[in-house]
Structures are given as C-alpha cells and as structure tokens.
C-alpha positions in Angstrom: 22.7 -32.7 28.2 23.0 -32.3 31.2 25.4 -29.6 31.6 27.5 -27.6 28.8 26.5 -27.2 25.0 23.9 -28.8 23.2 24.2 -31.7 20.4 24.3 -29.1 17.7 27.1 -27.0 19.6 24.5 -24.1 20.6 24.0 -22.6 24.1 21.0 -23.4 26.1 20.0 -20.0 25.5 21.1 -20.0 21.8 18.6 -19.7 18.3 19.5 -21.6 15.6 21.1 -19.5 12.6 18.0 -17.1 10.9 18.0 -15.8 7.9 14.9 -14.0 6.6 14.3 -13.2 2.7 11.9 -10.8 1.6 10.4 -10.9 -1.6 11.2 -14.0 -2.2 7.8 -14.8 -4.7 7.0 -11.8 -6.9 3.5 -12.5 -7.4 2.8 -12.4 -3.9 1.8 -8.9 -2.4 4.2 -9.9 0.5 6.1 -12.6 0.9 9.3 -14.3 3.3 11.4 -17.2 2.6 11.6 -17.9 6.6 14.8 -20.6 7.5 16.0 -21.4 11.2 18.4 -23.5 11.5 16.9 -26.4 9.2 13.3 -25.5 9.0 12.6 -23.5 6.2 9.1 -22.0 5.4 7.6 -20.1 2.5 5.3 -17.3 4.2 3.0 -15.5 1.7 0.2 -12.7 2.2 -2.4 -11.8 -0.1 -4.6 -8.6 0.4 -8.0 -9.9 -1.4 -11.3 -7.1 -2.0 -14.2 -8.2 0.3 -14.7 -10.8 3.8 -16.4 -13.2 5.2 -20.1 -13.0 5.2 -20.5 -13.1 9.0 -17.9 -9.9 8.8 -20.1 -7.8 5.9 -21.6 -6.0 8.1 -19.0 -4.6 10.4 -17.1 -2.4 7.9 -14.1 -3.8 9.3 -11.9 -6.2 7.4 -10.3 -9.8 8.3 -6.9 -11.8 8.5 -6.8 -15.2 7.7 -4.4 -17.9 7.5 -3.1 -21.6 6.1 -0.1 -23.7 6.7 0.8 -26.9 5.1 3.6 -29.3 5.1 4.9 -30.7 1.3 5.2 -33.8 0.9 9.0 -33.9 1.3 9.7 -31.9 4.2 10.2 -34.5 6.7 11.6 -38.1 6.3 9.6 -40.1 4.1 6.9 -38.8 1.6 4.2 -36.7 3.8 0.9 -37.4 1.9 -0.9 -34.7 0.6 -4.4 -33.9 2.6 -6.5 -34.6 -0.5 -9.8 -35.9 0.9 -9.6 -35.3 4.9 -8.1 -32.5 6.1 -4.8 -32.5 8.6 -5.9 -31.8 11.9 -2.5 -31.2 13.3 -2.4 -28.4 10.4 -5.7 -27.0 10.6 -5.0 -26.5 14.5 -1.7 -24.5 13.1 -2.9 -22.7 10.8 -5.9 -21.2 13.4 -2.6 -20.4 15.8 -1.2 -18.3 13.0 -4.0 -16.4 12.4 -5.1 -15.9 15.9 -1.2 -14.6 16.7 -0.9 -12.3 13.1 -4.4 -10.7 14.1 -3.6 -9.6 16.9 -1.0 -6.9 15.5 -3.5 -5.8 12.6 -5.9 -2.4 13.3 -9.2 -4.0 11.1 -11.2 -0.7 11.2 -8.0 0.2 8.9 -8.0 -2.1 6.4 -11.2 -1.8 5.7 -13.5 -4.6 3.8 -10.1 -6.1 2.8 -9.1 -9.5 3.9 -5.6 -10.5 4.1 -4.6 -14.0 3.9 -1.5 -15.6 4.9 -0.2 -19.0 3.6 2.7 -20.6 5.6 4.0 -23.6 3.7 6.8 -26.0 5.5 9.5 -26.6 2.7 11.6 -28.2 4.4 10.6 -29.7 9.0 13.4 -29.8 11.7 11.6 -28.1 14.3 9.5 -25.1 15.2 8.0 -24.7 12.1 4.7 -23.3 13.3 6.8 -20.6 15.2 8.9 -19.7 12.0 5.6 -19.4 10.4 4.6 -16.7 12.4 8.1 -15.3 12.2 8.0 -15.3 8.6 4.2 -14.3 7.8 5.1 -11.0 10.1 7.3 -10.0 7.2 5.2 -11.2 4.7 2.2 -8.9 6.4 4.4 -5.9 6.6 5.0 -5.9 2.7 1.5 -6.6 1.3 0.1 -3.9 3.5 3.2 -1.7 2.6 2.2 -3.0 -1.1 -1.3 -1.5 -0.7 -0.1 1.7 1.2 1.7 2.5 -2.1 -1.5 1.7 -4.2 -3.8 3.6 -2.1 -5.8 0.5 -0.8 -5.3 1.0 3.2 -2.6 2.8 4.7 0.4 1.0 6.5 -0.8 1.9 9.9 -3.5 -0.8 9.6 -0.5 -2.9 11.0 -0.7 -2.2 14.7 2.8 -3.8 16.3 4.6 -6.3 15.1 4.9 -10.0 16.6 7.0 -13.5 16.3 6.9 -16.7 18.1 9.7 -19.1 19.1 9.8 -22.6 21.1 11.4 -23.4 24.2 11.8 -26.5 26.2 13.2 -28.8 29.1 15.7 -31.3 27.6 17.5 -33.6 30.2 16.5 -31.5 32.8 17.5 -28.4 31.4 15.4 -25.4 30.1 16.6 -24.6 26.0 15.8 -22.1 23.7 14.4 -22.9 19.9 14.4 -26.9 19.8 15.6 -28.8 16.7 13.7 -32.0 15.9 15.9 -34.3 17.9 15.5 -31.9 20.7 11.7 -31.9 20.2 11.1 -36.0 20.4 13.2 -36.0 23.6 11.8 -32.9 25.4 10.4 -33.3 28.6 8.2 -30.1 28.0 8.0 -28.3 25.2 6.3 -24.6 24.5 5.5 -22.4 22.1 5.4 -18.5 22.6 4.5 -15.5 20.3 5.1 -12.3 22.1 4.5 -9.1 20.5 7.7 -6.1 20.2 6.1 -4.5 23.1 6.3 -7.7 25.3 2.8 -8.9 25.5 2.4 -12.2 25.5 -0.3 -13.5 22.3 -0.1 -16.8 22.4 1.4 -19.5 25.0 1.2 -23.3 24.1 2.4 -25.5 26.7 2.9 -29.7 27.3 4.7 -31.7 29.7 5.7 -35.4 29.4 6.7 -37.8 32.1 5.0 -36.1 35.2 5.4 -32.8 33.7 7.3 -29.4 34.6 7.5 -27.5 37.2 7.2 -23.9 38.1 10.9 -22.6 38.2 11.3 -24.3 35.0 8.1 -22.4 33.5 9.7 -19.4 34.5 13.4 -20.6 33.0 11.7 -20.9 29.5 9.4 -18.1 29.5 12.9 -16.1 30.3 14.5 -18.0 27.8 11.6 -17.4 25.0 11.8 -13.4 26.1 15.5 -13.4 24.9 14.9 -15.2 21.5 12.3 -13.4 20.5 13.9 -10.0 21.2 16.6 -11.6 18.4 14.0 -12.4 16.4 12.1 -9.1 16.3 15.3 -7.9 15.3 15.9 -9.7 12.1 12.3 -8.9 11.7 13.5 -5.5 11.0 16.7 -5.3 9.4 14.6 -7.6 7.1 11.9 -5.3 6.5 14.3 -2.4 6.3 15.8 -3.8 3.6 13.1 -3.5 0.6 12.8 -2.9 -2.5 8.8 -3.7 -1.7 6.2 -5.1 -4.8 4.1 -2.9 -6.0 0.5 -4.1 -7.1 -0.7 -3.5 -10.3 
C-alpha cells in the first residue's frame, strides 16, 4: 500500500463506516451500540448513588469504567478472565475512565458514581477508541435521564470527547486502522480529543525502529480529521433521543 487505496478500498484519511445506535439496552440509564467497520462495542452508563470511600469527604461525584471482550469477539474463543484479570482489559478500562472524566463536572454530579461498561462484541481493530466514542453517547443519555428525574443537572457534562486510531502502514500515515493494518503497522497511535480540540490522551508505539516527527505530525492531522467526523456522528446520535426515563 505505498500509494492509492488501502486493502479495503479506503483512502488514507477515511474512517470505516460508523453507526451509533442509542438506547440499545432499554434497562440501562444510557446505552449505545457502537459499530465502526467490523468492530462492535456495546456501551452502557449507570448512575448509582454513592461514591468510593476515598471520595466521600470531597462532596464530589466519580466516574469509572469497565471493559471486556466476549469469548467470540475474536477468531478463536477468548477465555473469560474468571480468576486472573486480563491486564490488557484493565489498561484499556483505565484509559476509558480517564478520558471520560475529562468532560464531567464532578461538583455538579454530587455524591453519585457513573459506571461505564464497554463490552466488545466483535473486534476488528480500534476497540478502545470505539468504546470511548460510544461511552460518550451512553454518558450523555444517562445524564439527560438523571436531569429529568431531578438527580443532577445536564450541565454535569462539561464537554464531549471521542477517540480514533491512526498509524503508519507501508510508510504512509493512515486513519482508523482495522486489525489487518494494525497487526502490520510500523506505528500505532490512539488519540482522544474533546470537541474543543483539546487532546486528552495520546498513546503511541513505534515498531521496527520507531517513527519520525513528520509521521507523527501526519498521524495527528489525520486523528483530528477523524475525530471531527466522529464528533459529528455523536451529535447526530444524541439528537435522535428518545431518552429513557428513570423509574
């Protein structure tokens, strides 16, 4: 893929097809089925009264995330981590929580905790970035429902965030890698950014000698392009409410 189209026909700066389905789980305070290419992640948000003990004296709320992959989400069965935590999943759920905490006003949330649960149904690259994108939608729906119930104001949400993967494949920077590209990439980077254009998190790794400044600049430009489109998809999805009312 030195020039021209990628193996799936996309341009270097093109996202895979994106579909966000809000309200996918009727019993959740907020939910979103996130489909980006062949990757599908189910994201739910639950607002629960109370905070961790270490947070109790602050008068502020909290947000945390959990991430997991279903056994059939990858070729060959992936065992459930029943006895020993999956270190990769632990790393990813910490990233999801960190990123989403950047857009929550914990003073306004009050003594409540938001749990974001992201379960990978099918993995074809970019599962953590898809989880962040869908978790934002689930979070917004949960807070809208809580506002209707008088539990906390919608203004608890201080912004919107999303994330995308970029990389270098065959010497060229590309946006939103699928598994085939990711497994052959010379560089792999995940970027999370707010609607205001502020970078919340960057994770980057270089293989076979790393990557140079020019490639880093190209990846960041592609990430901004992709994030603008994902933010638009989020805005359009949130605009499709109905919202679930809490009972």
